C-alpha positions as CSV (number, residue, x, y, z in Angstrom):
1,M,176.6,9.8,-27.7
2,L,179.7,8.7,-28.5
3,S,182.5,8.9,-26.3
4,W,186.6,8.2,-25.7
5,T,188.9,7.9,-23.2
6,V,192.7,9.4,-23.6
7,G,194.5,8.8,-20.3
8,A,192.9,10.9,-17.3
9,V,190.9,12.7,-20.2
10,T,187.4,11.8,-21.5
11,I,185.4,13.3,-24.8
12,T,182.6,13.2,-25.8
13,R,180.4,14.2,-28.7
14,V,177.6,15.8,-29.1
15,V,175.6,16.5,-32.4
16,E,173.6,19.5,-33.3
17,M,172.6,18.3,-36.7
18,E,174.2,16.0,-39.7
19,M,174.3,17.2,-43.2
20,P,174.3,14.5,-45.9
21,V,176.0,16.5,-48.9
22,A,175.4,15.3,-52.5
23,Y,177.8,16.3,-55.7
24,S,176.9,19.1,-57.2
25,A,179.1,20.5,-60.2
26,E,177.5,23.7,-59.9
27,R,178.3,24.2,-56.4
28,P,180.4,21.7,-54.9
29,F,181.7,21.4,-51.9
30,L,184.8,19.3,-52.6
31,A,184.9,19.6,-56.5
32,E,186.9,16.4,-56.6
33,A,185.0,14.1,-54.5
34,T,182.7,12.7,-57.6
35,P,180.9,9.5,-56.4
36,E,183.4,7.9,-58.9
37,A,186.0,9.4,-57.1
38,L,184.6,8.3,-53.3
39,R,184.0,4.8,-54.4
40,T,187.9,4.0,-55.2
41,M,187.3,4.4,-51.5
42,P,185.7,1.5,-50.0
43,W,186.6,2.0,-46.7
44,L,185.0,5.3,-46.6
45,Y,181.1,3.3,-46.7
46,P,179.1,3.3,-44.7
47,D,180.4,6.1,-41.6
48,F,181.3,8.7,-43.8
49,V,179.7,8.3,-47.3
50,D,175.8,7.1,-47.7
51,E,174.4,4.5,-50.0
52,E,173.6,7.2,-52.4
53,D,177.3,8.5,-52.5
54,R,176.7,11.6,-50.6
55,M,179.2,12.7,-48.0
56,R,178.1,12.3,-44.3
57,L,179.0,15.7,-42.6
58,S,178.3,16.6,-38.8
59,I,178.2,19.6,-36.9
60,H,178.7,18.7,-33.3
61,A,180.8,19.7,-30.1
62,L,183.3,17.9,-28.6
63,L,183.1,17.8,-24.5
64,V,186.5,17.5,-23.1
65,E,187.2,16.3,-19.2
66,A,190.3,16.4,-17.8
67,P,192.1,17.0,-14.0
68,G,190.3,20.4,-13.0
69,L,188.8,20.9,-16.4
70,R,185.7,20.8,-18.3
71,L,186.6,22.3,-22.0
72,V,183.7,22.5,-24.7
73,V,185.7,22.7,-28.4
74,D,183.9,24.0,-30.9
75,T,180.1,25.3,-30.2
76,C,178.6,24.4,-33.4
77,I,175.7,26.7,-35.0
78,G,173.9,27.7,-32.2
79,N,169.9,28.5,-31.9
80,D,167.9,31.4,-33.1
81,K,170.8,32.4,-35.8
82,V,169.6,33.2,-39.3
83,R,172.7,31.9,-41.2
84,G,173.3,31.4,-44.9
85,L,174.8,28.0,-44.4
86,L,171.1,27.0,-43.3
87,G,169.4,28.6,-46.2
88,K,168.5,31.9,-44.5
89,R,167.0,30.2,-41.3
90,A,167.7,29.8,-37.8
91,L,168.4,26.5,-36.2
92,S,165.8,25.6,-32.8
93,T,167.9,22.5,-31.2
94,N,168.3,20.8,-27.9
95,F,171.4,21.2,-27.8
96,L,171.9,22.2,-24.4
97,E,169.4,19.6,-23.0
98,K,171.6,17.0,-24.7
99,M,175.0,18.5,-23.0
100,A,172.6,18.6,-19.4
101,E,171.6,14.7,-19.8
102,I,175.1,13.8,-19.4
103,G,175.6,15.7,-16.6
104,W,177.1,19.2,-18.3
105,T,175.5,22.3,-17.3
106,R,176.0,25.3,-18.7
107,E,177.3,26.4,-15.3
108,S,179.9,23.8,-15.3
109,V,182.2,24.7,-18.4
110,N,185.3,25.6,-17.4
111,A,186.7,26.7,-20.9
112,V,185.7,26.8,-24.0
113,V,188.1,26.9,-27.5
114,C,186.9,27.9,-31.0
115,T,189.2,26.0,-33.5
116,H,188.2,28.8,-35.5
117,L,185.7,31.7,-36.1
118,H,183.4,30.2,-38.5
119,V,179.9,30.2,-38.3
120,D,179.5,26.6,-37.5
121,H,182.0,26.7,-34.6
122,V,181.3,29.7,-32.7
123,G,177.1,29.4,-32.4
124,W,177.1,28.3,-29.0
125,N,179.5,30.8,-27.7
126,T,176.1,32.8,-27.0
127,M,172.5,32.3,-26.5
128,L,169.3,34.7,-27.0
129,Q,167.9,35.7,-23.9
130,D,165.6,38.5,-23.4
131,G,166.6,39.6,-27.0
132,K,169.9,40.0,-26.1
133,W,172.8,37.5,-26.8
134,V,174.5,36.2,-23.8
135,P,177.2,34.1,-23.0
136,T,175.8,30.5,-23.0
137,F,178.9,29.4,-20.1
138,P,179.1,31.8,-17.9
139,N,181.6,30.6,-15.7
140,A,184.2,29.5,-18.6
141,R,186.9,31.5,-20.3
142,Y,186.8,31.6,-24.1
143,L,189.8,30.9,-25.4
144,I,190.0,32.8,-28.8
145,G,192.7,33.2,-31.3
146,R,194.3,36.6,-31.2
147,K,195.4,36.0,-34.9
148,E,191.9,34.4,-36.1
149,L,190.1,37.5,-34.4
150,E,192.6,40.3,-36.2
151,H,192.2,38.9,-39.4
152,W,188.3,38.6,-39.4
153,R,188.2,41.9,-38.2
154,G,189.7,42.8,-41.2
155,E,187.8,41.4,-43.7
156,D,185.1,42.7,-45.5
157,D,182.4,40.0,-45.1
158,G,179.0,40.6,-44.3
159,E,177.9,37.6,-42.4
160,Q,181.8,37.2,-40.8
161,T,180.7,40.6,-39.5
162,E,177.5,39.2,-38.0
163,I,178.7,36.3,-36.6
164,L,181.5,38.4,-34.8
165,A,178.5,40.6,-33.6
166,D,176.5,38.0,-31.9
167,S,179.0,34.8,-31.2
168,V,182.1,36.8,-30.3
169,Q,181.3,40.2,-29.5
170,P,179.1,39.4,-26.0
171,I,182.1,37.5,-25.3
172,L,184.3,40.4,-25.3
173,D,182.0,42.7,-23.8
174,A,181.2,40.1,-20.8
175,G,184.8,40.0,-20.1
176,L,185.0,36.5,-20.4
177,A,187.8,36.4,-23.7
178,E,191.1,35.4,-23.3
179,L,193.1,35.9,-26.6
180,V,195.8,33.3,-27.2
181,E,198.5,32.6,-29.5
182,M,198.3,29.7,-31.9
183,D,200.6,27.4,-29.5
184,H,198.5,28.3,-26.2
185,R,198.9,25.8,-23.5
186,V,195.1,25.1,-22.3
187,S,196.0,22.4,-19.1
188,A,198.9,20.0,-18.2
189,E,196.9,17.2,-21.0
190,I,195.6,20.0,-23.4
191,R,197.5,22.4,-26.2
192,L,196.5,23.8,-29.3
193,E,198.8,23.0,-32.5
194,P,198.4,25.5,-35.5
195,T,197.0,24.1,-38.2
196,P,196.5,27.2,-40.4
197,G,195.6,27.0,-44.0
198,H,191.4,27.0,-44.0
199,T,191.9,30.1,-42.0
200,P,194.9,31.9,-41.1
201,G,194.7,31.4,-37.2
202,H,193.0,27.8,-37.2
203,V,194.2,25.3,-34.6
204,S,193.8,22.0,-34.0
205,V,193.5,20.4,-30.2
206,M,195.9,18.2,-28.7
207,I,195.0,15.9,-26.3
208,E,198.2,14.3,-24.1
209,S,197.4,12.1,-21.2
210,Q,199.6,9.1,-19.3
211,G,201.0,8.2,-22.6
212,D,197.8,8.4,-24.4
213,T,197.5,10.7,-27.2
214,A,194.4,12.0,-29.4
215,V,194.1,15.4,-31.4
216,I,190.7,17.3,-32.7
217,T,191.2,18.3,-36.0
218,G,189.2,21.4,-36.3
219,D,188.7,22.2,-40.3
220,M,191.8,21.2,-41.0
221,S,189.9,18.9,-42.5
222,H,186.6,18.5,-43.0
223,H,185.8,14.7,-44.3
224,P,188.0,11.7,-44.3
225,C,188.0,11.4,-48.2
226,Q,191.0,14.4,-47.7
227,M,193.1,11.6,-46.3
228,G,192.6,9.7,-49.6
229,H,193.8,12.9,-51.0
230,P,194.8,15.5,-49.1
231,D,195.3,17.9,-51.9
232,W,191.4,18.3,-52.2
233,S,191.0,21.5,-50.3
234,P,187.1,22.9,-50.4
235,G,186.4,26.8,-51.9
236,F,186.0,27.9,-48.6
237,D,189.3,27.6,-47.4
238,S,190.9,30.8,-46.8
239,D,194.3,29.3,-48.5
240,R,193.3,26.1,-50.6
241,K,197.4,25.5,-51.1
242,A,198.3,25.9,-47.8
243,S,195.8,23.8,-46.5
244,A,196.5,20.8,-48.7
245,V,199.9,21.0,-47.5
246,M,198.9,21.4,-43.6
247,R,196.9,18.0,-44.2
248,R,199.4,16.3,-46.0
249,K,201.9,17.2,-43.3
250,M,200.0,16.6,-40.2
251,F,198.4,13.4,-41.3
252,A,202.1,11.8,-42.1
253,E,203.1,13.0,-38.4
254,W,199.9,11.3,-37.3
255,A,200.0,8.0,-39.8
256,D,200.8,4.8,-38.2
257,K,201.0,6.0,-34.7
258,P,198.5,5.2,-31.7
259,I,197.1,8.8,-32.0
260,L,193.3,8.7,-31.8
261,V,192.4,11.4,-34.8
262,I,188.9,12.9,-33.9
263,G,187.3,14.9,-36.9
264,T,185.2,17.4,-36.0
265,H,182.8,17.4,-38.9
266,Y,183.4,13.4,-39.4
267,A,180.4,11.5,-39.0
268,G,179.6,7.8,-38.4
269,R,182.1,6.7,-35.9
270,T,183.8,10.1,-35.9
271,A,187.5,9.0,-34.3
272,G,190.1,6.7,-35.8
273,H,193.3,6.4,-36.6
274,V,195.3,7.8,-40.0
275,V,196.9,4.5,-42.0
276,T,199.7,5.0,-44.5
277,D,198.3,4.0,-47.6
278,G,200.2,4.0,-50.7
279,E,201.0,8.0,-51.3
280,A,198.4,9.1,-49.3
281,F,196.4,7.5,-46.1
282,R,193.2,6.2,-45.0
283,F,191.3,6.3,-42.2
284,D,190.8,3.0,-40.0
285,G,188.8,2.6,-37.1
């Protein structure tokens, strides 16, 4: 498993699944990201685009160990949940066993942060036990964005309603949820950074320790090709224009600085540094 050290903090990636995404004019993930366009950014290969010009995406959680804290950032899709993203099927993975292999038991987790409440960021909030959805991490406080939850509760979206019902409501019912603002401080080393656009309450996670800095992007960026083209927004962004503005703003803030950028869906090496490249940016290891 990939792991990074940021001062006194260790961040470890646990992959649930990888998804190669081939370009489709009918149903594009990023409409502008044609094979021809991707090839103009050779730095994407092979970590982020494969030899068939398919974008490589990873669905993974990031385990953040800081002084006095074990934090899981984003909890993937989860097992036993029938989801449209999976073609109306459910996963059955050894995700929890992978965590246990590196010494992270369910009971050892102190906190969970969901950067937003989409299907692939809340799944392992809960697990199926005796026919009932129960909190996966029974000793954790689940930090859920107040604005994000209010937004989705007000939307008439069938699958999102189901996601809230099986992956968020059981946390609320168990009394483990803490509704937080978008700039909430998790610990001395960890705070939330508002990055709305993909969803209205979307946040990234900033880690600052002993002079070192890292950021976990969440879905303010899905793929490093958006560094080369910050204006490329997927159709499922809540506000495509706002997300493009946010990407350019954040990439400019991180560029050419010793800030480790850890992509929530970046495959391959997953982490690196933003470097100014003409009028846009590129991703360097």
